[in-house]
BAMAR-796518 format. One record per atom (N, C-alpha, C, CB): atom name; residue number from 0; x, y, z. Coordinates in steps of 0.02 Angstrom, whole numbers, m for minus. Atoms other than C-alpha are relative to their C-alpha. Glycine has a CB too. Example, Ala and Ser with C-alpha at 12.3 -4.5 7.8 and 13.67 -1.06 7.14 Angstrom:
atomo:N | num:0 | X:45 | Y:m59 | Z:0
atomo:CA | num:0 | X:615 | Y:m225 | Z:390
atomo:C | num:0 | X:45 | Y:60 | Z:0
atomo:CB | num:0 | X:m50 | Y:1 | Z:62
atomo:N | num:1 | X:m42 | Y:m59 | Z:m3
atomo:CA | num:1 | X:684 | Y:m53 | Z:357
atomo:C | num:1 | X:m39 | Y:55 | Z:37
atomo:CB | num:1 | X:20 | Y:23 | Z:m71
END
This chain:
atomo:N | num:0 | X:25 | Y:m30 | Z:64
atomo:CA | num:0 | X:m94 | Y:m1062 | Z:2571
atomo:C | num:0 | X:m35 | Y:m59 | Z:m39
atomo:CB | num:0 | X:62 | Y:34 | Z:m44
atomo:N | num:1 | X:25 | Y:70 | Z:48
atomo:CA | num:1 | X:m219 | Y:m1209 | Z:2524
atomo:C | num:1 | X:m32 | Y:10 | Z:m69
atomo:CB | num:1 | X:m58 | Y:m42 | Z:40
atomo:N | num:2 | X:49 | Y:15 | Z:85
atomo:CA | num:2 | X:m320 | Y:m1119 | Z:2394
atomo:C | num:2 | X:22 | Y:58 | Z:m48
atomo:CB | num:2 | X:m105 | Y:10 | Z:7
atomo:N | num:3 | X:m41 | Y:m19 | Z:55
atomo:CA | num:3 | X:m167 | Y:m1073 | Z:2285
atomo:C | num:3 | X:m14 | Y:m48 | Z:m78
atomo:CB | num:3 | X:79 | Y:m10 | Z:31
atomo:N | num:4 | X:2 | Y:49 | Z:60
atomo:CA | num:4 | X:m182 | Y:m1148 | Z:2130
atomo:C | num:4 | X:70 | Y:m52 | Z:m32
atomo:CB | num:4 | X:m20 | Y:51 | Z:m60
atomo:N | num:5 | X:m53 | Y:39 | Z:m6
atomo:CA | num:5 | X:m65 | Y:m1294 | Z:2092
atomo:C | num:5 | X:45 | Y:27 | Z:m75
atomo:CB | num:5 | X:m28 | Y:m87 | Z:7
atomo:N | num:6 | X:m28 | Y:m4 | Z:37
atomo:CA | num:6 | X:72 | Y:m1259 | Z:1979
atomo:C | num:6 | X:30 | Y:m64 | Z:m23
atomo:CB | num:6 | X:28 | Y:42 | Z:14
atomo:N | num:7 | X:m18 | Y:54 | Z:46
atomo:CA | num:7 | X:105 | Y:m1394 | Z:1832
atomo:C | num:7 | X:70 | Y:2 | Z:m3
atomo:CB | num:7 | X:m32 | Y:4 | Z:m68
atomo:N | num:8 | X:m71 | Y:25 | Z:54
atomo:CA | num:8 | X:266 | Y:m1461 | Z:1796
atomo:C | num:8 | X:17 | Y:16 | Z:m77
atomo:CB | num:8 | X:0 | Y:m76 | Z:m6
atomo:N | num:9 | X:4 | Y:m1 | Z:71
atomo:CA | num:9 | X:324 | Y:m1389 | Z:1644
atomo:C | num:9 | X:61 | Y:m56 | Z:m42
atomo:CB | num:9 | X:13 | Y:84 | Z:m18
atomo:N | num:10 | X:m54 | Y:66 | Z:30
atomo:CA | num:10 | X:430 | Y:m1523 | Z:1513
atomo:C | num:10 | X:52 | Y:32 | Z:m5
atomo:CB | num:10 | X:m14 | Y:m40 | Z:m74
atomo:N | num:11 | X:m91 | Y:m37 | Z:10
atomo:CA | num:11 | X:631 | Y:m1482 | Z:1494
atomo:C | num:11 | X:m15 | Y:35 | Z:m71
atomo:CB | num:11 | X:87 | Y:m76 | Z:m11
atomo:N | num:12 | X:m19 | Y:m17 | Z:54
atomo:CA | num:12 | X:659 | Y:m1371 | Z:1343
atomo:C | num:12 | X:m49 | Y:15 | Z:m37
atomo:CB | num:12 | X:36 | Y:m39 | Z:m24
atomo:N | num:13 | X:81 | Y:m36 | Z:28
atomo:CA | num:13 | X:476 | Y:m1323 | Z:1300
atomo:C | num:13 | X:m6 | Y:66 | Z:19
atomo:CB | num:13 | X:m73 | Y:m36 | Z:33
atomo:N | num:14 | X:12 | Y:m89 | Z:m23
atomo:CA | num:14 | X:438 | Y:m1122 | Z:1318
atomo:C | num:14 | X:m31 | Y:m18 | Z:35
atomo:CB | num:14 | X:m31 | Y:65 | Z:m42
atomo:N | num:15 | X:51 | Y:m7 | Z:m36
atomo:CA | num:15 | X:333 | Y:m1054 | Z:1426
atomo:C | num:15 | X:m74 | Y:7 | Z:m46
atomo:CB | num:15 | X:18 | Y:59 | Z:45
atomo:N | num:16 | X:73 | Y:m16 | Z:37
atomo:CA | num:16 | X:131 | Y:m1049 | Z:1370
atomo:C | num:16 | X:10 | Y:83 | Z:m10
atomo:CB | num:16 | X:m81 | Y:m23 | Z:56
atomo:N | num:17 | X:11 | Y:m44 | Z:11
atomo:CA | num:17 | X:101 | Y:m908 | Z:1295
atomo:C | num:17 | X:m42 | Y:66 | Z:32
atomo:CB | num:17 | X:m9 | Y:m20 | Z:m36
atomo:N | num:18 | X:34 | Y:m48 | Z:m33
atomo:CA | num:18 | X:16 | Y:m743 | Z:1383
atomo:C | num:18 | X:m69 | Y:20 | Z:m29
atomo:CB | num:18 | X:42 | Y:55 | Z:4
atomo:N | num:19 | X:84 | Y:m30 | Z:47
atomo:CA | num:19 | X:m187 | Y:m721 | Z:1320
atomo:C | num:19 | X:16 | Y:81 | Z:13
atomo:CB | num:19 | X:m105 | Y:m31 | Z:50
atomo:N | num:20 | X:1 | Y:m96 | Z:31
atomo:CA | num:20 | X:m200 | Y:m523 | Z:1264
atomo:C | num:20 | X:m80 | Y:2 | Z:9
atomo:CB | num:20 | X:32 | Y:24 | Z:m111
atomo:N | num:21 | X:78 | Y:m18 | Z:m3
atomo:CA | num:21 | X:m407 | Y:m473 | Z:1295
atomo:C | num:21 | X:m2 | Y:9 | Z:m112
atomo:CB | num:21 | X:m20 | Y:106 | Z:70
atomo:N | num:22 | X:16 | Y:m14 | Z:49
atomo:CA | num:22 | X:m457 | Y:m451 | Z:1135
atomo:C | num:22 | X:2 | Y:93 | Z:m52
atomo:CB | num:22 | X:m55 | Y:m31 | Z:18
atomo:N | num:23 | X:m9 | Y:m49 | Z:22
atomo:CA | num:23 | X:m453 | Y:m293 | Z:1027
atomo:C | num:23 | X:m80 | Y:25 | Z:m18
atomo:CB | num:23 | X:53 | Y:m8 | Z:m50
atomo:N | num:24 | X:78 | Y:m18 | Z:36
atomo:CA | num:24 | X:m627 | Y:m185 | Z:979
atomo:C | num:24 | X:7 | Y:10 | Z:m67
atomo:CB | num:24 | X:m38 | Y:69 | Z:27
atomo:N | num:25 | X:17 | Y:m6 | Z:58
atomo:CA | num:25 | X:m689 | Y:m161 | Z:831
atomo:C | num:25 | X:48 | Y:76 | Z:m36
atomo:CB | num:25 | X:m85 | Y:2 | Z:6
atomo:N | num:26 | X:m48 | Y:m66 | Z:9
atomo:CA | num:26 | X:m581 | Y:m31 | Z:723
atomo:C | num:26 | X:m85 | Y:59 | Z:m19
atomo:CB | num:26 | X:81 | Y:m13 | Z:m93
atomo:N | num:27 | X:88 | Y:m52 | Z:17
atomo:CA | num:27 | X:m725 | Y:137 | Z:691
atomo:C | num:27 | X:m7 | Y:m20 | Z:m71
atomo:CB | num:27 | X:0 | Y:112 | Z:4
atomo:N | num:28 | X:15 | Y:m21 | Z:79
atomo:CA | num:28 | X:m803 | Y:137 | Z:519
atomo:C | num:28 | X:27 | Y:90 | Z:m25
atomo:CB | num:28 | X:m100 | Y:m9 | Z:m9
atomo:N | num:29 | X:m39 | Y:m58 | Z:m2
atomo:CA | num:29 | X:m739 | Y:275 | Z:434
atomo:C | num:29 | X:m75 | Y:40 | Z:m16
atomo:CB | num:29 | X:74 | Y:6 | Z:m58
atomo:N | num:30 | X:73 | Y:m43 | Z:m21
atomo:CA | num:30 | X:m862 | Y:427 | Z:415
atomo:C | num:30 | X:m47 | Y:m6 | Z:m67
atomo:CB | num:30 | X:15 | Y:97 | Z:20
atomo:N | num:31 | X:61 | Y:m27 | Z:43
atomo:CA | num:31 | X:m1009 | Y:432 | Z:311
atomo:C | num:31 | X:m8 | Y:51 | Z:m42
atomo:CB | num:31 | X:m43 | Y:15 | Z:33
atomo:N | num:32 | X:12 | Y:m40 | Z:87
atomo:CA | num:32 | X:m994 | Y:582 | Z:233
atomo:C | num:32 | X:84 | Y:46 | Z:m24
atomo:CB | num:32 | X:m88 | Y:85 | Z:9
atomo:N | num:33 | X:m81 | Y:m11 | Z:37
atomo:CA | num:33 | X:m811 | Y:575 | Z:155
atomo:C | num:33 | X:m17 | Y:48 | Z:m76
atomo:CB | num:33 | X:45 | Y:m99 | Z:m27
atomo:N | num:34 | X:18 | Y:m44 | Z:17
atomo:CA | num:34 | X:m793 | Y:688 | Z:27
atomo:C | num:34 | X:m40 | Y:m18 | Z:m95
atomo:CB | num:34 | X:63 | Y:47 | Z:18
atomo:N | num:35 | X:5 | Y:27 | Z:73
atomo:CA | num:35 | X:m870 | Y:650 | Z:m135
atomo:C | num:35 | X:41 | Y:36 | Z:m82
atomo:CB | num:35 | X:m82 | Y:6 | Z:m8
atomo:N | num:36 | X:m36 | Y:m42 | Z:56
atomo:CA | num:36 | X:m777 | Y:756 | Z:m246
atomo:C | num:36 | X:65 | Y:m48 | Z:m1
atomo:CB | num:36 | X:18 | Y:91 | Z:21
atomo:N | num:37 | X:m51 | Y:36 | Z:11
atomo:CA | num:37 | X:m626 | Y:644 | Z:m205
atomo:C | num:37 | X:m19 | Y:m87 | Z:3
atomo:CB | num:37 | X:52 | Y:25 | Z:51
atomo:N | num:38 | X:26 | Y:38 | Z:42
atomo:CA | num:38 | X:m726 | Y:496 | Z:m253
atomo:C | num:38 | X:m1 | Y:m5 | Z:m69
atomo:CB | num:38 | X:m43 | Y:2 | Z:12
atomo:N | num:39 | X:1 | Y:m5 | Z:98
atomo:CA | num:39 | X:m764 | Y:568 | Z:m431
atomo:C | num:39 | X:67 | Y:m8 | Z:m7
atomo:CB | num:39 | X:m27 | Y:83 | Z:m49
atomo:N | num:40 | X:m89 | Y:m8 | Z:4
atomo:CA | num:40 | X:m570 | Y:610 | Z:m428
atomo:C | num:40 | X:14 | Y:m72 | Z:m34
atomo:CB | num:40 | X:50 | Y:10 | Z:94
atomo:N | num:41 | X:m17 | Y:77 | Z:9
atomo:CA | num:41 | X:m534 | Y:423 | Z:m411
atomo:C | num:41 | X:m37 | Y:m17 | Z:m62
atomo:CB | num:41 | X:m24 | Y:m50 | Z:65
atomo:N | num:42 | X:3 | Y:25 | Z:54
atomo:CA | num:42 | X:m644 | Y:371 | Z:m538
atomo:C | num:42 | X:8 | Y:15 | Z:m46
atomo:CB | num:42 | X:m29 | Y:m16 | Z:m8
atomo:N | num:43 | X:m48 | Y:m42 | Z:58
atomo:CA | num:43 | X:m595 | Y:509 | Z:m653
atomo:C | num:43 | X:61 | Y:m24 | Z:m37
atomo:CB | num:43 | X:29 | Y:57 | Z:31
atomo:N | num:44 | X:m62 | Y:m9 | Z:24
atomo:CA | num:44 | X:m416 | Y:449 | Z:m649
atomo:C | num:44 | X:11 | Y:m87 | Z:m29
atomo:CB | num:44 | X:57 | Y:33 | Z:66
atomo:N | num:45 | X:23 | Y:70 | Z:2
atomo:CA | num:45 | X:m484 | Y:245 | Z:m654
atomo:C | num:45 | X:m6 | Y:m15 | Z:m97
atomo:CB | num:45 | X:m90 | Y:m5 | Z:52
atomo:N | num:46 | X:41 | Y:11 | Z:73
atomo:CA | num:46 | X:m544 | Y:283 | Z:m829
atomo:C | num:46 | X:57 | Y:m18 | Z:m60
atomo:CB | num:46 | X:m48 | Y:81 | Z:m25
atomo:N | num:47 | X:m55 | Y:7 | Z:65
atomo:CA | num:47 | X:m377 | Y:300 | Z:m936
atomo:C | num:47 | X:24 | Y:m94 | Z:4
atomo:CB | num:47 | X:90 | Y:68 | Z:19
atomo:N | num:48 | X:m42 | Y:53 | Z:7
atomo:CA | num:48 | X:m295 | Y:129 | Z:m873
atomo:C | num:48 | X:m79 | Y:m46 | Z:m7
atomo:CB | num:48 | X:66 | Y:m16 | Z:71
atomo:N | num:49 | X:38 | Y:40 | Z:27
atomo:CA | num:49 | X:m481 | Y:49 | Z:m890
atomo:C | num:49 | X:m8 | Y:m2 | Z:m59
atomo:CB | num:49 | X:m44 | Y:2 | Z:19
atomo:N | num:50 | X:13 | Y:24 | Z:82
atomo:CA | num:50 | X:m485 | Y:78 | Z:m1075
atomo:C | num:50 | X:83 | Y:m13 | Z:m4
atomo:CB | num:50 | X:m41 | Y:72 | Z:m69
atomo:N | num:51 | X:m69 | Y:30 | Z:22
atomo:CA | num:51 | X:m299 | Y:41 | Z:m1103
atomo:C | num:51 | X:m8 | Y:m96 | Z:27
atomo:CB | num:51 | X:78 | Y:55 | Z:55
atomo:N | num:52 | X:17 | Y:73 | Z:m32
atomo:CA | num:52 | X:m311 | Y:m133 | Z:m993
atomo:C | num:52 | X:m8 | Y:m49 | Z:m52
atomo:CB | num:52 | X:m69 | Y:m1 | Z:43
atomo:N | num:53 | X:44 | Y:70 | Z:36
atomo:CA | num:53 | X:m416 | Y:m231 | Z:m1099
atomo:C | num:53 | X:58 | Y:m14 | Z:m78
atomo:CB | num:53 | X:m114 | Y:31 | Z:m32
atomo:N | num:54 | X:m12 | Y:m14 | Z:81
atomo:CA | num:54 | X:m320 | Y:m165 | Z:m1254
atomo:C | num:54 | X:65 | Y:m38 | Z:m10
atomo:CB | num:54 | X:9 | Y:89 | Z:m24
atomo:N | num:55 | X:m92 | Y:52 | Z:m11
atomo:CA | num:55 | X:m148 | Y:m233 | Z:m1195
atomo:C | num:55 | X:m13 | Y:m64 | Z:17
atomo:CB | num:55 | X:62 | Y:24 | Z:74
atomo:N | num:56 | X:m9 | Y:70 | Z:m11
atomo:CA | num:56 | X:m195 | Y:m410 | Z:m1127
atomo:C | num:56 | X:m34 | Y:m36 | Z:m46
atomo:CB | num:56 | X:m19 | Y:m20 | Z:63
atomo:N | num:57 | X:23 | Y:23 | Z:78
atomo:CA | num:57 | X:m297 | Y:m444 | Z:m1295
atomo:C | num:57 | X:26 | Y:8 | Z:m38
atomo:CB | num:57 | X:m45 | Y:17 | Z:m29
atomo:N | num:58 | X:m58 | Y:m2 | Z:32
atomo:CA | num:58 | X:m165 | Y:m383 | Z:m1400
atomo:C | num:58 | X:74 | Y:m46 | Z:m5
atomo:CB | num:58 | X:9 | Y:49 | Z:17
atomo:N | num:59 | X:m39 | Y:52 | Z:m18
atomo:CA | num:59 | X:m43 | Y:m480 | Z:m1325
atomo:C | num:59 | X:m1 | Y:m79 | Z:8
atomo:CB | num:59 | X:11 | Y:18 | Z:43
atomo:N | num:60 | X:24 | Y:84 | Z:9
atomo:CA | num:60 | X:m154 | Y:m619 | Z:m1310
atomo:C | num:60 | X:5 | Y:m21 | Z:m65
atomo:CB | num:60 | X:m78 | Y:m18 | Z:19
atomo:N | num:61 | X:0 | Y:51 | Z:76
atomo:CA | num:61 | X:m183 | Y:m627 | Z:m1490
atomo:C | num:61 | X:78 | Y:m7 | Z:m23
atomo:CB | num:61 | X:m50 | Y:44 | Z:m78
atomo:N | num:62 | X:m65 | Y:23 | Z:16
atomo:CA | num:62 | X:2 | Y:m611 | Z:m1512
atomo:C | num:62 | X:48 | Y:m59 | Z:18
atomo:CB | num:62 | X:26 | Y:41 | Z:13
atomo:N | num:63 | X:m3 | Y:79 | Z:25
atomo:CA | num:63 | X:9 | Y:m779 | Z:m1435
atomo:C | num:63 | X:0 | Y:m28 | Z:m23
atomo:CB | num:63 | X:m11 | Y:m30 | Z:0
atomo:N | num:64 | X:22 | Y:75 | Z:58
atomo:CA | num:64 | X:m84 | Y:m867 | Z:m1524
atomo:C | num:64 | X:5 | Y:17 | Z:m80
atomo:CB | num:64 | X:m98 | Y:m27 | Z:11
atomo:N | num:65 | X:m12 | Y:4 | Z:73
atomo:CA | num:65 | X:m28 | Y:m796 | Z:m1695
atomo:C | num:65 | X:75 | Y:m29 | Z:20
atomo:CB | num:65 | X:m9 | Y:81 | Z:m52
atomo:N | num:66 | X:m56 | Y:6 | Z:m31
atomo:CA | num:66 | X:150 | Y:m838 | Z:m1604
atomo:C | num:66 | X:m5 | Y:m90 | Z:m4
atomo:CB | num:66 | X:1 | Y:45 | Z:79
atomo:N | num:67 | X:25 | Y:99 | Z:m12
atomo:CA | num:67 | X:82 | Y:m1038 | Z:m1556
atomo:C | num:67 | X:m37 | Y:m6 | Z:m55
atomo:CB | num:67 | X:m59 | Y:m32 | Z:77
atomo:N | num:68 | X:74 | Y:55 | Z:39
atomo:CA | num:68 | X:m36 | Y:m1068 | Z:m1705
atomo:C | num:68 | X:25 | Y:41 | Z:m57
atomo:CB | num:68 | X:m111 | Y:8 | Z:28
atomo:N | num:69 | X:m24 | Y:m28 | Z:64
atomo:CA | num:69 | X:60 | Y:m982 | Z:m1862
atomo:C | num:69 | X:m87 | Y:52 | Z:m40
atomo:CB | num:69 | X:35 | Y:m89 | Z:m56
atomo:N | num:70 | X:78 | Y:m17 | Z:20
atomo:CA | num:70 | X:m116 | Y:m858 | Z:m1898
atomo:C | num:70 | X:29 | Y:59 | Z:m46
atomo:CB | num:70 | X:m66 | Y:27 | Z:73
atomo:N | num:71 | X:m18 | Y:m37 | Z:26
atomo:CA | num:71 | X:m30 | Y:m734 | Z:m1972
atomo:C | num:71 | X:m11 | Y:91 | Z:16
atomo:CB | num:71 | X:m18 | Y:m29 | Z:m47
atomo:N | num:72 | X:36 | Y:m93 | Z:m32
atomo:CA | num:72 | X:m78 | Y:m564 | Z:m1875
atomo:C | num:72 | X:m71 | Y:m8 | Z:30
atomo:CB | num:72 | X:m18 | Y:70 | Z:m77
atomo:N | num:73 | X:80 | Y:m21 | Z:m20
atomo:CA | num:73 | X:m253 | Y:m595 | Z:m1859
atomo:C | num:73 | X:m23 | Y:m37 | Z:52
atomo:CB | num:73 | X:m55 | Y:m12 | Z:m55
atomo:N | num:74 | X:m8 | Y:m12 | Z:m81
atomo:CA | num:74 | X:m259 | Y:m647 | Z:m1681
atomo:C | num:74 | X:29 | Y:83 | Z:27
atomo:CB | num:74 | X:64 | Y:m63 | Z:26
atomo:N | num:75 | X:m44 | Y:m71 | Z:m32
atomo:CA | num:75 | X:m156 | Y:m496 | Z:m1638
atomo:C | num:75 | X:m48 | Y:54 | Z:m23
atomo:CB | num:75 | X:90 | Y:17 | Z:m36
atomo:N | num:76 | X:69 | Y:m48 | Z:38
atomo:CA | num:76 | X:m284 | Y:m387 | Z:m1750
atomo:C | num:76 | X:m85 | Y:m12 | Z:58
atomo:CB | num:76 | X:m20 | Y:m50 | Z:m111
atomo:N | num:77 | X:63 | Y:40 | Z:m34
atomo:CA | num:77 | X:m437 | Y:m488 | Z:m1672
atomo:C | num:77 | X:m10 | Y:37 | Z:67
atomo:CB | num:77 | X:14 | Y:m88 | Z:15
atomo:N | num:78 | X:8 | Y:m32 | Z:m83
atomo:CA | num:78 | X:m375 | Y:m427 | Z:m1486
atomo:C | num:78 | X:m4 | Y:51 | Z:6
atomo:CB | num:78 | X:44 | Y:m6 | Z:48
atomo:N | num:79 | X:m21 | Y:m57 | Z:m4
atomo:CA | num:79 | X:m316 | Y:m272 | Z:m1521
atomo:C | num:79 | X:m102 | Y:41 | Z:m19
atomo:CB | num:79 | X:81 | Y:11 | Z:m65
atomo:N | num:80 | X:85 | Y:m20 | Z:m9
atomo:CA | num:80 | X:m513 | Y:m238 | Z:m1583
atomo:C | num:80 | X:m59 | Y:m25 | Z:35
atomo:CB | num:80 | X:m27 | Y:m4 | Z:m53
atomo:N | num:81 | X:40 | Y:18 | Z:m43
atomo:CA | num:81 | X:m593 | Y:m321 | Z:m1458
atomo:C | num:81 | X:12 | Y:40 | Z:53
atomo:CB | num:81 | X:1 | Y:m63 | Z:11
atomo:N | num:82 | X:m41 | Y:m56 | Z:m74
atomo:CA | num:82 | X:m465 | Y:m250 | Z:m1324
atomo:C | num:82 | X:m9 | Y:51 | Z:m3
atomo:CB | num:82 | X:74 | Y:11 | Z:14
atomo:N | num:83 | X:6 | Y:m62 | Z:29
atomo:CA | num:83 | X:m513 | Y:m70 | Z:m1388
atomo:C | num:83 | X:m90 | Y:2 | Z:21
atomo:CB | num:83 | X:30 | Y:2 | Z:m92
atomo:N | num:84 | X:68 | Y:5 | Z:m59
atomo:CA | num:84 | X:m713 | Y:m133 | Z:m1350
atomo:C | num:84 | X:m22 | Y:14 | Z:62
atomo:CB | num:84 | X:m13 | Y:m44 | Z:12
atomo:N | num:85 | X:18 | Y:m2 | Z:m47
atomo:CA | num:85 | X:m703 | Y:m184 | Z:m1216
atomo:C | num:85 | X:17 | Y:48 | Z:56
atomo:CB | num:85 | X:7 | Y:m46 | Z:7
atomo:N | num:86 | X:m33 | Y:m37 | Z:m51
atomo:CA | num:86 | X:m608 | Y:m65 | Z:m1131
atomo:C | num:86 | X:m22 | Y:78 | Z:m13
atomo:CB | num:86 | X:82 | Y:m12 | Z:m4
atomo:N | num:87 | X:43 | Y:m69 | Z:11
atomo:CA | num:87 | X:m717 | Y:91 | Z:m1224
atomo:C | num:87 | X:m75 | Y:m32 | Z:34
atomo:CB | num:87 | X:m6 | Y:30 | Z:m100
atomo:N | num:88 | X:63 | Y:16 | Z:m59
atomo:CA | num:88 | X:m872 | Y:m13 | Z:m1126
atomo:C | num:88 | X:12 | Y:9 | Z:84
atomo:CB | num:88 | X:m20 | Y:m84 | Z:m8
atomo:N | num:89 | X:m19 | Y:m17 | Z:m93
atomo:CA | num:89 | X:m794 | Y:16 | Z:m970
atomo:C | num:89 | X:21 | Y:41 | Z:12
atomo:CB | num:89 | X:42 | Y:m31 | Z:40
atomo:N | num:90 | X:m10 | Y:m67 | Z:m15
atomo:CA | num:90 | X:m729 | Y:190 | Z:m991
atomo:C | num:90 | X:m81 | Y:14 | Z:6
atomo:CB | num:90 | X:48 | Y:44 | Z:m61
atomo:N | num:91 | X:62 | Y:m31 | Z:24
atomo:CA | num:91 | X:m931 | Y:235 | Z:m1039
atomo:C | num:91 | X:m18 | Y:m32 | Z:51
atomo:CB | num:91 | X:m34 | Y:m8 | Z:m70
atomo:N | num:92 | X:18 | Y:11 | Z:m71
atomo:CA | num:92 | X:m969 | Y:135 | Z:m876
atomo:C | num:92 | X:29 | Y:34 | Z:66
atomo:CB | num:92 | X:10 | Y:m62 | Z:9
atomo:N | num:93 | X:m59 | Y:m31 | Z:m32
atomo:CA | num:93 | X:m844 | Y:214 | Z:m776
atomo:C | num:93 | X:m33 | Y:88 | Z:1
atomo:CB | num:93 | X:85 | Y:m17 | Z:m54
atomo:N | num:94 | X:35 | Y:m46 | Z:25
atomo:CA | num:94 | X:m943 | Y:382 | Z:m850
atomo:C | num:94 | X:m35 | Y:2 | Z:16
atomo:CB | num:94 | X:m10 | Y:7 | Z:m41
atomo:N | num:95 | X:77 | Y:10 | Z:m16
atomo:CA | num:95 | X:m1101 | Y:347 | Z:m810
atomo:C | num:95 | X:m4 | Y:m6 | Z:65
atomo:CB | num:95 | X:m35 | Y:m59 | Z:m30
atomo:N | num:96 | X:m13 | Y:m1 | Z:m80
atomo:CA | num:96 | X:m1035 | Y:322 | Z:m617
atomo:C | num:96 | X:29 | Y:72 | Z:14
atomo:CB | num:96 | X:59 | Y:m63 | Z:27
atomo:N | num:97 | X:m21 | Y:m43 | Z:m15
atomo:CA | num:97 | X:m957 | Y:479 | Z:m626
atomo:C | num:97 | X:m42 | Y:74 | Z:8
atomo:CB | num:97 | X:43 | Y:m6 | Z:m34
atomo:N | num:98 | X:43 | Y:m38 | Z:9
atomo:CA | num:98 | X:m1118 | Y:561 | Z:m666
atomo:C | num:98 | X:m43 | Y:4 | Z:63
atomo:CB | num:98 | X:m29 | Y:m17 | Z:m55
atomo:N | num:99 | X:35 | Y:25 | Z:m61
atomo:CA | num:99 | X:m1220 | Y:500 | Z:m523
atomo:C | num:99 | X:29 | Y:50 | Z:48
atomo:CB | num:99 | X:14 | Y:m82 | Z:20
END
């Protein structure tokens, strides 16, 4: 057998080399005719969280600032008002996307 490839001796204690496998094909693309009603339902369900999340985060941030700098609640109230305005803007943007 002169044409057989030579086997290289392995160092003792080492595991054998890994077996190479062929690459996988690309996953199929999602169907382009997905149900638009499900997309709209997803947007509609995200509106309450888009409204509430900025209020909660900015109010807690204001409370932290009040506790840190002893401002007497000014930052908490400012954070709540700013959070409500930002949340309302987010909710309006999502509602406009829902109309499309």
